[in-house]
Backbone and ligand atoms as CSV (ligand in chain L), in Angstrom:
chain,resi,resn,atom,element,x,y,z
A,1,MET,N,N,-18.549,47.202,-47.901
A,1,MET,CA,C,-17.472,48.084,-47.432
A,1,MET,C,C,-16.168,47.286,-47.339
A,2,PRO,N,N,-15.111,47.771,-47.980
A,2,PRO,CA,C,-13.866,46.987,-47.928
A,2,PRO,C,C,-13.354,46.842,-46.505
A,3,GLN,N,N,-12.792,45.686,-46.230
A,3,GLN,CA,C,-12.278,45.371,-44.905
A,3,GLN,C,C,-11.304,46.441,-44.413
A,4,LYS,N,N,-10.567,47.051,-45.343
A,4,LYS,CA,C,-9.542,48.001,-44.915
A,4,LYS,C,C,-10.138,49.283,-44.337
A,5,ASP,N,N,-11.419,49.546,-44.560
A,5,ASP,CA,C,-12.024,50.768,-44.049
A,5,ASP,C,C,-12.723,50.591,-42.709
A,6,VAL,N,N,-12.711,49.401,-42.168
A,6,VAL,CA,C,-13.310,49.191,-40.857
A,6,VAL,C,C,-12.359,48.412,-39.958
A,7,TYR,N,N,-12.491,48.694,-38.670
A,7,TYR,CA,C,-11.793,47.898,-37.669
A,7,TYR,C,C,-12.861,47.333,-36.753
A,8,SER,N,N,-12.943,46.019,-36.704
A,8,SER,CA,C,-14.025,45.391,-35.963
A,8,SER,C,C,-13.458,44.353,-35.017
A,9,LYS,N,N,-13.971,44.319,-33.820
A,9,LYS,CA,C,-13.549,43.265,-32.898
A,9,LYS,C,C,-14.555,43.077,-31.792
A,10,LYS,N,N,-14.462,41.937,-31.140
A,10,LYS,CA,C,-15.328,41.630,-30.014
A,10,LYS,C,C,-14.644,42.128,-28.742
A,11,ILE,N,N,-15.411,42.787,-27.893
A,11,ILE,CA,C,-14.855,43.343,-26.658
A,11,ILE,C,C,-14.656,42.229,-25.630
A,12,THR,N,N,-13.457,42.209,-25.042
A,12,THR,CA,C,-13.161,41.227,-24.007
A,12,THR,C,C,-13.419,41.864,-22.640
A,13,SER,N,N,-13.414,41.048,-21.585
A,13,SER,CA,C,-13.647,41.623,-20.256
A,13,SER,C,C,-12.494,42.544,-19.855
A,14,GLU,N,N,-11.297,42.270,-20.358
A,14,GLU,CA,C,-10.174,43.162,-20.075
A,14,GLU,C,C,-10.448,44.561,-20.649
A,15,GLU,N,N,-10.946,44.600,-21.866
A,15,GLU,CA,C,-11.228,45.890,-22.504
A,15,GLU,C,C,-12.367,46.617,-21.790
A,16,GLU,N,N,-13.370,45.842,-21.346
A,16,GLU,CA,C,-14.473,46.456,-20.607
A,16,GLU,C,C,-13.951,47.101,-19.321
A,17,GLN,N,N,-13.103,46.357,-18.590
A,17,GLN,CA,C,-12.596,46.861,-17.313
A,17,GLN,C,C,-11.660,48.041,-17.475
A,18,LYS,N,N,-10.815,47.999,-18.506
A,18,LYS,CA,C,-9.820,49.054,-18.668
A,18,LYS,C,C,-10.300,50.202,-19.548
A,19,ASN,N,N,-11.543,50.114,-20.028
A,19,ASN,CA,C,-12.106,51.181,-20.852
A,19,ASN,C,C,-11.262,51.518,-22.073
A,20,PHE,N,N,-10.864,50.486,-22.793
A,20,PHE,CA,C,-10.208,50.748,-24.068
A,20,PHE,C,C,-10.491,49.635,-25.065
A,21,VAL,N,N,-10.237,49.961,-26.321
A,21,VAL,CA,C,-10.337,48.980,-27.385
A,21,VAL,C,C,-8.926,48.692,-27.854
A,22,LEU,N,N,-8.512,47.453,-27.764
A,22,LEU,CA,C,-7.175,47.100,-28.236
A,22,LEU,C,C,-7.123,47.182,-29.763
A,23,VAL,N,N,-6.010,47.656,-30.257
A,23,VAL,CA,C,-5.810,47.703,-31.704
A,23,VAL,C,C,-4.719,46.693,-32.040
A,24,LEU,N,N,-5.085,45.711,-32.812
A,24,LEU,CA,C,-4.111,44.687,-33.172
A,24,LEU,C,C,-3.016,45.305,-34.035
A,25,LYS,N,N,-1.829,44.813,-33.816
A,25,LYS,CA,C,-0.653,45.425,-34.433
A,25,LYS,C,C,-0.757,45.493,-35.958
A,26,ASP,N,N,-1.299,44.453,-36.553
A,26,ASP,CA,C,-1.362,44.457,-38.024
A,26,ASP,C,C,-2.447,45.391,-38.563
A,27,ARG,N,N,-3.260,45.974,-37.641
A,27,ARG,CA,C,-4.266,46.942,-38.090
A,27,ARG,C,C,-3.939,48.362,-37.641
A,28,LEU,N,N,-2.759,48.540,-37.077
A,28,LEU,CA,C,-2.370,49.866,-36.574
A,28,LEU,C,C,-2.424,50.940,-37.658
A,29,SER,N,N,-2.092,50.574,-38.879
A,29,SER,CA,C,-2.038,51.560,-39.958
A,29,SER,C,C,-3.422,52.087,-40.327
A,30,PHE,N,N,-4.457,51.425,-39.813
A,30,PHE,CA,C,-5.830,51.898,-40.034
A,30,PHE,C,C,-6.047,53.238,-39.343
A,31,PHE,N,N,-5.328,53.438,-38.235
A,31,PHE,CA,C,-5.491,54.642,-37.422
A,31,PHE,C,C,-4.346,55.619,-37.683
A,32,PRO,N,N,-4.534,56.887,-37.257
A,32,PRO,CA,C,-3.406,57.817,-37.334
A,32,PRO,C,C,-2.275,57.329,-36.419
A,33,ASP,N,N,-1.096,57.922,-36.556
A,33,ASP,CA,C,0.056,57.509,-35.751
A,33,ASP,C,C,-0.223,57.638,-34.257
A,34,GLU,N,N,0.503,56.870,-33.482
A,34,GLU,CA,C,0.361,56.892,-32.033
A,34,GLU,C,C,0.513,58.317,-31.512
A,35,GLY,N,N,-0.420,58.724,-30.626
A,35,GLY,CA,C,-0.338,60.032,-30.000
A,35,GLY,C,C,-0.990,61.150,-30.796
A,36,GLU,N,N,-1.310,60.902,-32.048
A,36,GLU,CA,C,-1.941,61.916,-32.890
A,36,GLU,C,C,-3.442,61.891,-32.629
A,37,THR,N,N,-4.030,63.051,-32.311
A,37,THR,CA,C,-5.462,63.018,-31.999
A,37,THR,C,C,-6.291,62.956,-33.281
A,38,PHE,N,N,-7.394,62.272,-33.167
A,38,PHE,CA,C,-8.348,62.210,-34.275
A,38,PHE,C,C,-9.757,62.266,-33.694
A,39,LYS,N,N,-10.726,62.487,-34.580
A,39,LYS,CA,C,-12.107,62.591,-34.141
A,39,LYS,C,C,-12.763,61.220,-34.206
A,40,LEU,N,N,-13.231,60.780,-33.061
A,40,LEU,CA,C,-13.948,59.511,-32.997
A,40,LEU,C,C,-15.400,59.847,-32.694
A,41,ILE,N,N,-16.260,59.578,-33.646
A,41,ILE,CA,C,-17.672,59.910,-33.440
A,41,ILE,C,C,-18.378,58.693,-32.875
A,42,HIS,N,N,-18.617,58.764,-31.579
A,42,HIS,CA,C,-19.160,57.632,-30.838
A,42,HIS,C,C,-20.661,57.818,-30.684
A,43,ASN,N,N,-21.424,57.011,-31.397
A,43,ASN,CA,C,-22.882,57.122,-31.393
A,43,ASN,C,C,-23.333,58.565,-31.622
A,44,GLY,N,N,-22.742,59.220,-32.593
A,44,GLY,CA,C,-23.132,60.570,-32.958
A,44,GLY,C,C,-22.425,61.671,-32.193
A,45,GLN,N,N,-21.701,61.321,-31.123
A,45,GLN,CA,C,-21.014,62.324,-30.300
A,45,GLN,C,C,-19.533,62.371,-30.656
A,46,PRO,N,N,-19.065,63.516,-31.191
A,46,PRO,CA,C,-17.647,63.575,-31.535
A,46,PRO,C,C,-16.763,63.667,-30.301
A,47,ARG,N,N,-15.718,62.902,-30.269
A,47,ARG,CA,C,-14.755,62.935,-29.164
A,47,ARG,C,C,-13.355,62.914,-29.730
A,48,LYS,N,N,-12.438,63.447,-28.947
A,48,LYS,CA,C,-11.037,63.362,-29.333
A,48,LYS,C,C,-10.510,62.019,-28.875
A,49,ALA,N,N,-9.782,61.381,-29.744
A,49,ALA,CA,C,-9.206,60.085,-29.389
A,49,ALA,C,C,-7.792,60.021,-29.935
A,50,LYS,N,N,-7.023,59.111,-29.393
A,50,LYS,CA,C,-5.696,58.852,-29.947
A,50,LYS,C,C,-5.257,57.432,-29.614
A,51,ILE,N,N,-4.323,56.978,-30.409
A,51,ILE,CA,C,-3.759,55.660,-30.163
A,51,ILE,C,C,-2.712,55.792,-29.058
A,52,GLU,N,N,-2.855,54.965,-28.048
A,52,GLU,CA,C,-1.883,54.942,-26.962
A,52,GLU,C,C,-1.349,53.520,-26.847
A,53,SER,N,N,-0.301,53.360,-26.072
A,53,SER,CA,C,0.252,52.016,-25.926
A,53,SER,C,C,0.763,51.805,-24.517
A,54,TYR,N,N,0.917,50.555,-24.176
A,54,TYR,CA,C,1.552,50.237,-22.892
A,54,TYR,C,C,2.468,49.033,-23.112
A,55,PRO,N,N,3.574,49.002,-22.371
A,55,PRO,CA,C,4.488,47.877,-22.540
A,55,PRO,C,C,3.883,46.609,-21.953
A,56,CYS,N,N,4.169,45.502,-22.578
A,56,CYS,CA,C,3.551,44.251,-22.158
A,56,CYS,C,C,4.566,43.117,-22.234
A,57,SER,N,N,4.358,42.142,-21.370
A,57,SER,CA,C,5.265,40.987,-21.375
A,57,SER,C,C,4.485,39.677,-21.464
A,58,CYS,N,N,3.315,39.736,-22.139
A,58,CYS,CA,C,2.482,38.530,-22.209
A,58,CYS,C,C,3.134,37.423,-23.033
A,59,ARG,N,N,4.162,37.740,-23.814
A,59,ARG,CA,C,4.850,36.699,-24.578
A,59,ARG,C,C,6.153,36.286,-23.898
A,60,GLY,N,N,6.273,36.655,-22.633
A,60,GLY,CA,C,7.478,36.283,-21.889
A,60,GLY,C,C,8.431,37.463,-21.770
A,61,PRO,N,N,9.307,37.416,-20.739
A,61,PRO,CA,C,10.199,38.552,-20.463
A,61,PRO,C,C,11.210,38.804,-21.578
A,62,ASP,N,N,11.482,37.778,-22.385
A,62,ASP,CA,C,12.471,37.981,-23.453
A,62,ASP,C,C,11.838,38.536,-24.728
A,63,GLN,N,N,10.510,38.730,-24.685
A,63,GLN,CA,C,9.862,39.304,-25.871
A,63,GLN,C,C,9.014,40.510,-25.500
A,64,PRO,N,N,9.655,41.550,-25.013
A,64,PRO,CA,C,8.862,42.738,-24.650
A,64,PRO,C,C,8.282,43.393,-25.898
A,65,HIS,N,N,7.094,43.904,-25.751
A,65,HIS,CA,C,6.419,44.542,-26.888
A,65,HIS,C,C,5.372,45.498,-26.349
A,66,SER,N,N,4.681,46.158,-27.210
A,66,SER,CA,C,3.644,47.098,-26.789
A,66,SER,C,C,2.281,46.613,-27.240
A,67,HIS,N,N,1.272,46.988,-26.456
A,67,HIS,CA,C,-0.106,46.807,-26.888
A,67,HIS,C,C,-0.663,48.189,-27.165
A,68,TYR,N,N,-1.429,48.286,-28.232
A,68,TYR,CA,C,-1.981,49.580,-28.639
A,68,TYR,C,C,-3.475,49.602,-28.368
A,69,PHE,N,N,-3.970,50.780,-28.010
A,69,PHE,CA,C,-5.396,50.870,-27.679
A,69,PHE,C,C,-5.940,52.270,-27.937
A,70,VAL,N,N,-7.283,52.353,-28.005
A,70,VAL,CA,C,-8.020,53.615,-28.050
A,70,VAL,C,C,-8.911,53.607,-26.827
A,71,LYS,N,N,-8.839,54.663,-26.032
A,71,LYS,CA,C,-9.686,54.739,-24.837
A,71,LYS,C,C,-11.142,54.894,-25.244
A,72,SER,N,N,-11.995,54.199,-24.541
A,72,SER,CA,C,-13.422,54.342,-24.785
A,72,SER,C,C,-14.189,53.822,-23.585
A,73,ARG,N,N,-15.200,54.578,-23.185
A,73,ARG,CA,C,-15.989,54.166,-22.024
A,73,ARG,C,C,-17.254,53.440,-22.456
A,74,GLY,N,N,-17.829,52.745,-21.513
A,74,GLY,CA,C,-19.127,52.119,-21.750
A,74,GLY,C,C,-19.083,50.872,-22.616
A,75,LEU,N,N,-17.912,50.257,-22.701
A,75,LEU,CA,C,-17.813,49.022,-23.480
A,75,LEU,C,C,-18.337,47.866,-22.641
A,76,ARG,N,N,-18.891,46.891,-23.317
A,76,ARG,CA,C,-19.364,45.709,-22.590
A,76,ARG,C,C,-18.796,44.474,-23.244
A,77,ALA,N,N,-18.236,43.628,-22.395
A,77,ALA,CA,C,-17.652,42.382,-22.895
A,77,ALA,C,C,-18.697,41.623,-23.708
A,78,GLY,N,N,-18.291,41.118,-24.848
A,78,GLY,CA,C,-19.207,40.375,-25.701
A,78,GLY,C,C,-19.782,41.217,-26.824
A,79,ASP,N,N,-19.763,42.542,-26.663
A,79,ASP,CA,C,-20.241,43.410,-27.738
A,79,ASP,C,C,-19.265,43.340,-28.903
A,80,ARG,N,N,-19.785,43.433,-30.092
A,80,ARG,CA,C,-18.911,43.577,-31.244
A,80,ARG,C,C,-18.921,45.057,-31.634
A,81,ILE,N,N,-17.752,45.638,-31.663
A,81,ILE,CA,C,-17.675,47.044,-32.044
A,81,ILE,C,C,-17.046,47.139,-33.433
A,82,THR,N,N,-17.423,48.185,-34.115
A,82,THR,CA,C,-16.857,48.436,-35.429
A,82,THR,C,C,-16.460,49.897,-35.502
A,83,ILE,N,N,-15.221,50.135,-35.821
A,83,ILE,CA,C,-14.778,51.507,-36.035
A,83,ILE,C,C,-14.605,51.673,-37.533
A,84,GLN,N,N,-15.270,52.712,-38.039
A,84,GLN,CA,C,-15.320,52.902,-39.474
A,84,GLN,C,C,-14.596,54.191,-39.825
A,85,ARG,N,N,-13.735,54.115,-40.801
A,85,ARG,CA,C,-12.987,55.296,-41.195
A,85,ARG,C,C,-13.790,56.072,-42.226
A,86,ASP,N,N,-13.857,57.392,-42.050
A,86,ASP,CA,C,-14.548,58.235,-43.023
A,86,ASP,C,C,-13.786,58.161,-44.340
A,87,VAL,N,N,-14.416,57.562,-45.342
A,87,VAL,CA,C,-13.718,57.359,-46.614
A,87,VAL,C,C,-13.454,58.675,-47.340
A,88,LYS,N,N,-14.189,59.741,-46.931
A,88,LYS,CA,C,-13.966,61.044,-47.551
A,88,LYS,C,C,-12.754,61.745,-46.955
A,89,GLY,N,N,-12.113,61.091,-46.002
A,89,GLY,CA,C,-10.934,61.682,-45.381
A,89,GLY,C,C,-11.319,62.576,-44.217
A,90,GLY,N,N,-10.444,63.473,-43.838
A,90,GLY,CA,C,-10.736,64.374,-42.740
A,90,GLY,C,C,-10.400,63.766,-41.391
A,91,GLY,N,N,-9.852,62.591,-41.398
A,91,GLY,CA,C,-9.412,61.970,-40.153
A,91,GLY,C,C,-10.537,61.673,-39.183
A,92,ARG,N,N,-11.728,61.446,-39.717
A,92,ARG,CA,C,-12.840,61.118,-38.828
A,92,ARG,C,C,-13.073,59.614,-38.814
A,93,TYR,N,N,-13.467,59.152,-37.623
A,93,TYR,CA,C,-13.757,57.737,-37.434
A,93,TYR,C,C,-15.100,57.604,-36.741
A,94,PHE,N,N,-15.875,56.660,-37.154
A,94,PHE,CA,C,-17.185,56.438,-36.548
A,94,PHE,C,C,-17.132,55.150,-35.740
A,95,PHE,N,N,-17.812,55.190,-34.623
A,95,PHE,CA,C,-17.710,54.099,-33.687
A,95,PHE,C,C,-19.097,53.603,-33.302
A,96,PRO,N,N,-19.699,52.787,-34.175
A,96,PRO,CA,C,-20.990,52.221,-33.776
A,96,PRO,C,C,-20.786,50.957,-32.941
A,97,VAL,N,N,-21.614,50.799,-31.957
A,97,VAL,CA,C,-21.583,49.607,-31.114
A,97,VAL,C,C,-22.865,48.840,-31.348
A,98,GLU,N,N,-22.711,47.586,-31.687
A,98,GLU,CA,C,-23.903,46.761,-31.852
A,98,GLU,C,C,-24.198,46.102,-30.524
A,99,PRO,N,N,-25.345,46.422,-29.921
A,99,PRO,CA,C,-25.620,45.846,-28.603
A,99,PRO,C,C,-25.757,44.336,-28.671
A,100,ARG,N,N,-25.249,43.727,-27.624
A,100,ARG,CA,C,-25.236,42.276,-27.517
A,100,ARG,C,C,-26.648,41.706,-27.474
A,101,LEU,N,N,-27.570,42.462,-26.877
A,101,LEU,CA,C,-28.909,41.909,-26.659
A,101,LEU,C,C,-29.935,42.452,-27.646
A,102,LEU,N,N,-29.497,42.729,-28.844
A,102,LEU,CA,C,-30.439,43.152,-29.868
A,102,LEU,C,C,-31.459,42.027,-30.039
A,103,PRO,N,N,-32.756,42.349,-29.899
A,103,PRO,CA,C,-33.716,41.240,-29.965
A,103,PRO,C,C,-33.740,40.602,-31.347
A,104,SER,N,N,-33.779,39.307,-31.373
A,104,SER,CA,C,-33.910,38.588,-32.634
A,104,SER,C,C,-35.363,38.703,-33.068
A,105,PRO,N,N,-35.659,38.502,-34.366
A,105,PRO,CA,C,-37.056,38.587,-34.816
A,105,PRO,C,C,-37.955,37.648,-34.014
A,106,ASP,N,N,-37.452,36.476,-33.679
A,106,ASP,CA,C,-38.238,35.518,-32.897
A,106,ASP,C,C,-38.595,36.068,-31.533
A,107,ARG,N,N,-37.590,36.623,-30.888
A,107,ARG,CA,C,-37.802,37.141,-29.544
A,107,ARG,C,C,-38.782,38.310,-29.569
A,108,LEU,N,N,-38.644,39.145,-30.610
A,108,LEU,CA,C,-39.513,40.300,-30.754
A,108,LEU,C,C,-40.960,39.847,-30.962
A,109,ALA,N,N,-41.139,38.841,-31.815
A,109,ALA,CA,C,-42.477,38.328,-32.096
A,109,ALA,C,C,-43.092,37.753,-30.822
A,110,ASN,N,N,-42.283,37.053,-30.069
A,110,ASN,CA,C,-42.707,36.464,-28.816
A,110,ASN,C,C,-43.191,37.532,-27.840
A,111,TRP,N,N,-42.379,38.589,-27.758
A,111,TRP,CA,C,-42.660,39.680,-26.836
A,111,TRP,C,C,-43.955,40.384,-27.227
A,112,LEU,N,N,-44.115,40.658,-28.546
A,112,LEU,CA,C,-45.322,41.330,-29.031
A,112,LEU,C,C,-46.543,40.470,-28.756
A,113,ASN,N,N,-46.385,39.184,-28.967
A,113,ASN,CA,C,-47.461,38.236,-28.749
A,113,ASN,C,C,-47.949,38.291,-27.292
A,114,ARG,N,N,-46.965,38.279,-26.382
A,114,ARG,CA,C,-47.302,38.337,-24.954
A,114,ARG,C,C,-47.985,39.644,-24.614
A,115,TRP,N,N,-47.495,40.718,-25.247
A,115,TRP,CA,C,-48.025,42.039,-24.956
A,115,TRP,C,C,-49.479,42.124,-25.421
A,116,PHE,N,N,-49.736,41.635,-26.664
A,116,PHE,CA,C,-51.107,41.663,-27.185
A,116,PHE,C,C,-52.016,40.815,-26.321
A,117,LYS,N,N,-51.526,39.661,-25.875
A,117,LYS,CA,C,-52.323,38.776,-25.029
A,117,LYS,C,C,-52.692,39.473,-23.735
A,118,SER,N,N,-51.712,40.184,-23.152
A,118,SER,CA,C,-51.990,40.821,-21.869
A,118,SER,C,C,-53.042,41.912,-22.049
A,119,ILE,N,N,-52.998,42.628,-23.191
A,119,ILE,CA,C,-54.008,43.648,-23.457
A,119,ILE,C,C,-55.361,42.976,-23.656
A,120,TYR,N,N,-55.347,41.886,-24.392
A,120,TYR,CA,C,-56.566,41.145,-24.683
A,120,TYR,C,C,-57.235,40.700,-23.380
A,121,TRP,N,N,-56.446,40.122,-22.481
A,121,TRP,CA,C,-57.013,39.648,-21.221
A,121,TRP,C,C,-57.472,40.799,-20.351
A,122,ALA,N,N,-56.730,41.909,-20.415
A,122,ALA,CA,C,-57.145,43.073,-19.639
A,122,ALA,C,C,-58.491,43.581,-20.151
A,123,GLU,N,N,-58.650,43.589,-21.471
A,123,GLU,CA,C,-59.905,44.034,-22.069
A,123,GLU,C,C,-61.048,43.108,-21.668
A,124,LEU,N,N,-60.784,41.806,-21.733
A,124,LEU,CA,C,-61.790,40.823,-21.353
A,124,LEU,C,C,-62.230,41.025,-19.923
A,125,ALA,N,N,-61.232,41.235,-19.031
A,125,ALA,CA,C,-61.534,41.412,-17.626
A,125,ALA,C,C,-62.403,42.660,-17.441
A,126,ARG,N,N,-62.047,43.729,-18.171
A,126,ARG,CA,C,-62.774,44.965,-18.027
A,126,ARG,C,C,-64.221,44.796,-18.529
A,127,SER,N,N,-64.385,44.133,-19.692
A,127,SER,CA,C,-65.732,43.997,-20.219
A,127,SER,C,C,-66.557,43.068,-19.318
A,128,ALA,N,N,-65.883,42.121,-18.674
A,128,ALA,CA,C,-66.601,41.255,-17.744
A,128,ALA,C,C,-67.107,42.071,-16.551
A,129,GLU,N,N,-66.245,43.013,-16.113
A,129,GLU,CA,C,-66.649,43.858,-14.982
A,129,GLU,C,C,-67.845,44.730,-15.348
A,130,THR,N,N,-67.745,45.370,-16.565
A,130,THR,CA,C,-68.776,46.346,-16.922
A,130,THR,C,C,-70.075,45.683,-17.320
A,131,SER,N,N,-70.045,44.383,-17.635
A,131,SER,CA,C,-71.288,43.760,-18.086
A,131,SER,C,C,-72.218,43.434,-16.918
A,132,PHE,N,N,-71.693,43.530,-15.723
A,132,PHE,CA,C,-72.590,43.307,-14.573
A,132,PHE,C,C,-73.401,44.540,-14.232
L,1,ZN,ZN,ZN,1.340,41.440,-24.820
């Protein structure tokens, strides 16, 4: 998928607390104009969204500028989010969130192993009981 059709970033604690995803200025053109509503399909649920901004002075009082964002709830710092533009048009955007704690194959194998062992021992204990 070409880079221009997705907007991806890691959620910071600021974004988690303020319930928004910051849109970097050089990627603003990926979204509709500020204030224009569009459909953001968040994990299959369509929602109305729009680009909003707030004035900021993080570069000093002599360099006032705006930060742009899309409101979104349930963000968690450290998650990587990807907003994907519907290439067929229609002004739709998809918002999949990749959970931070997606189990790695190793962790999954470990977990299954423990689970099978616990069943195995439970079975052993039961057969020991019934053999008396
Ligand atoms: Zn700033």
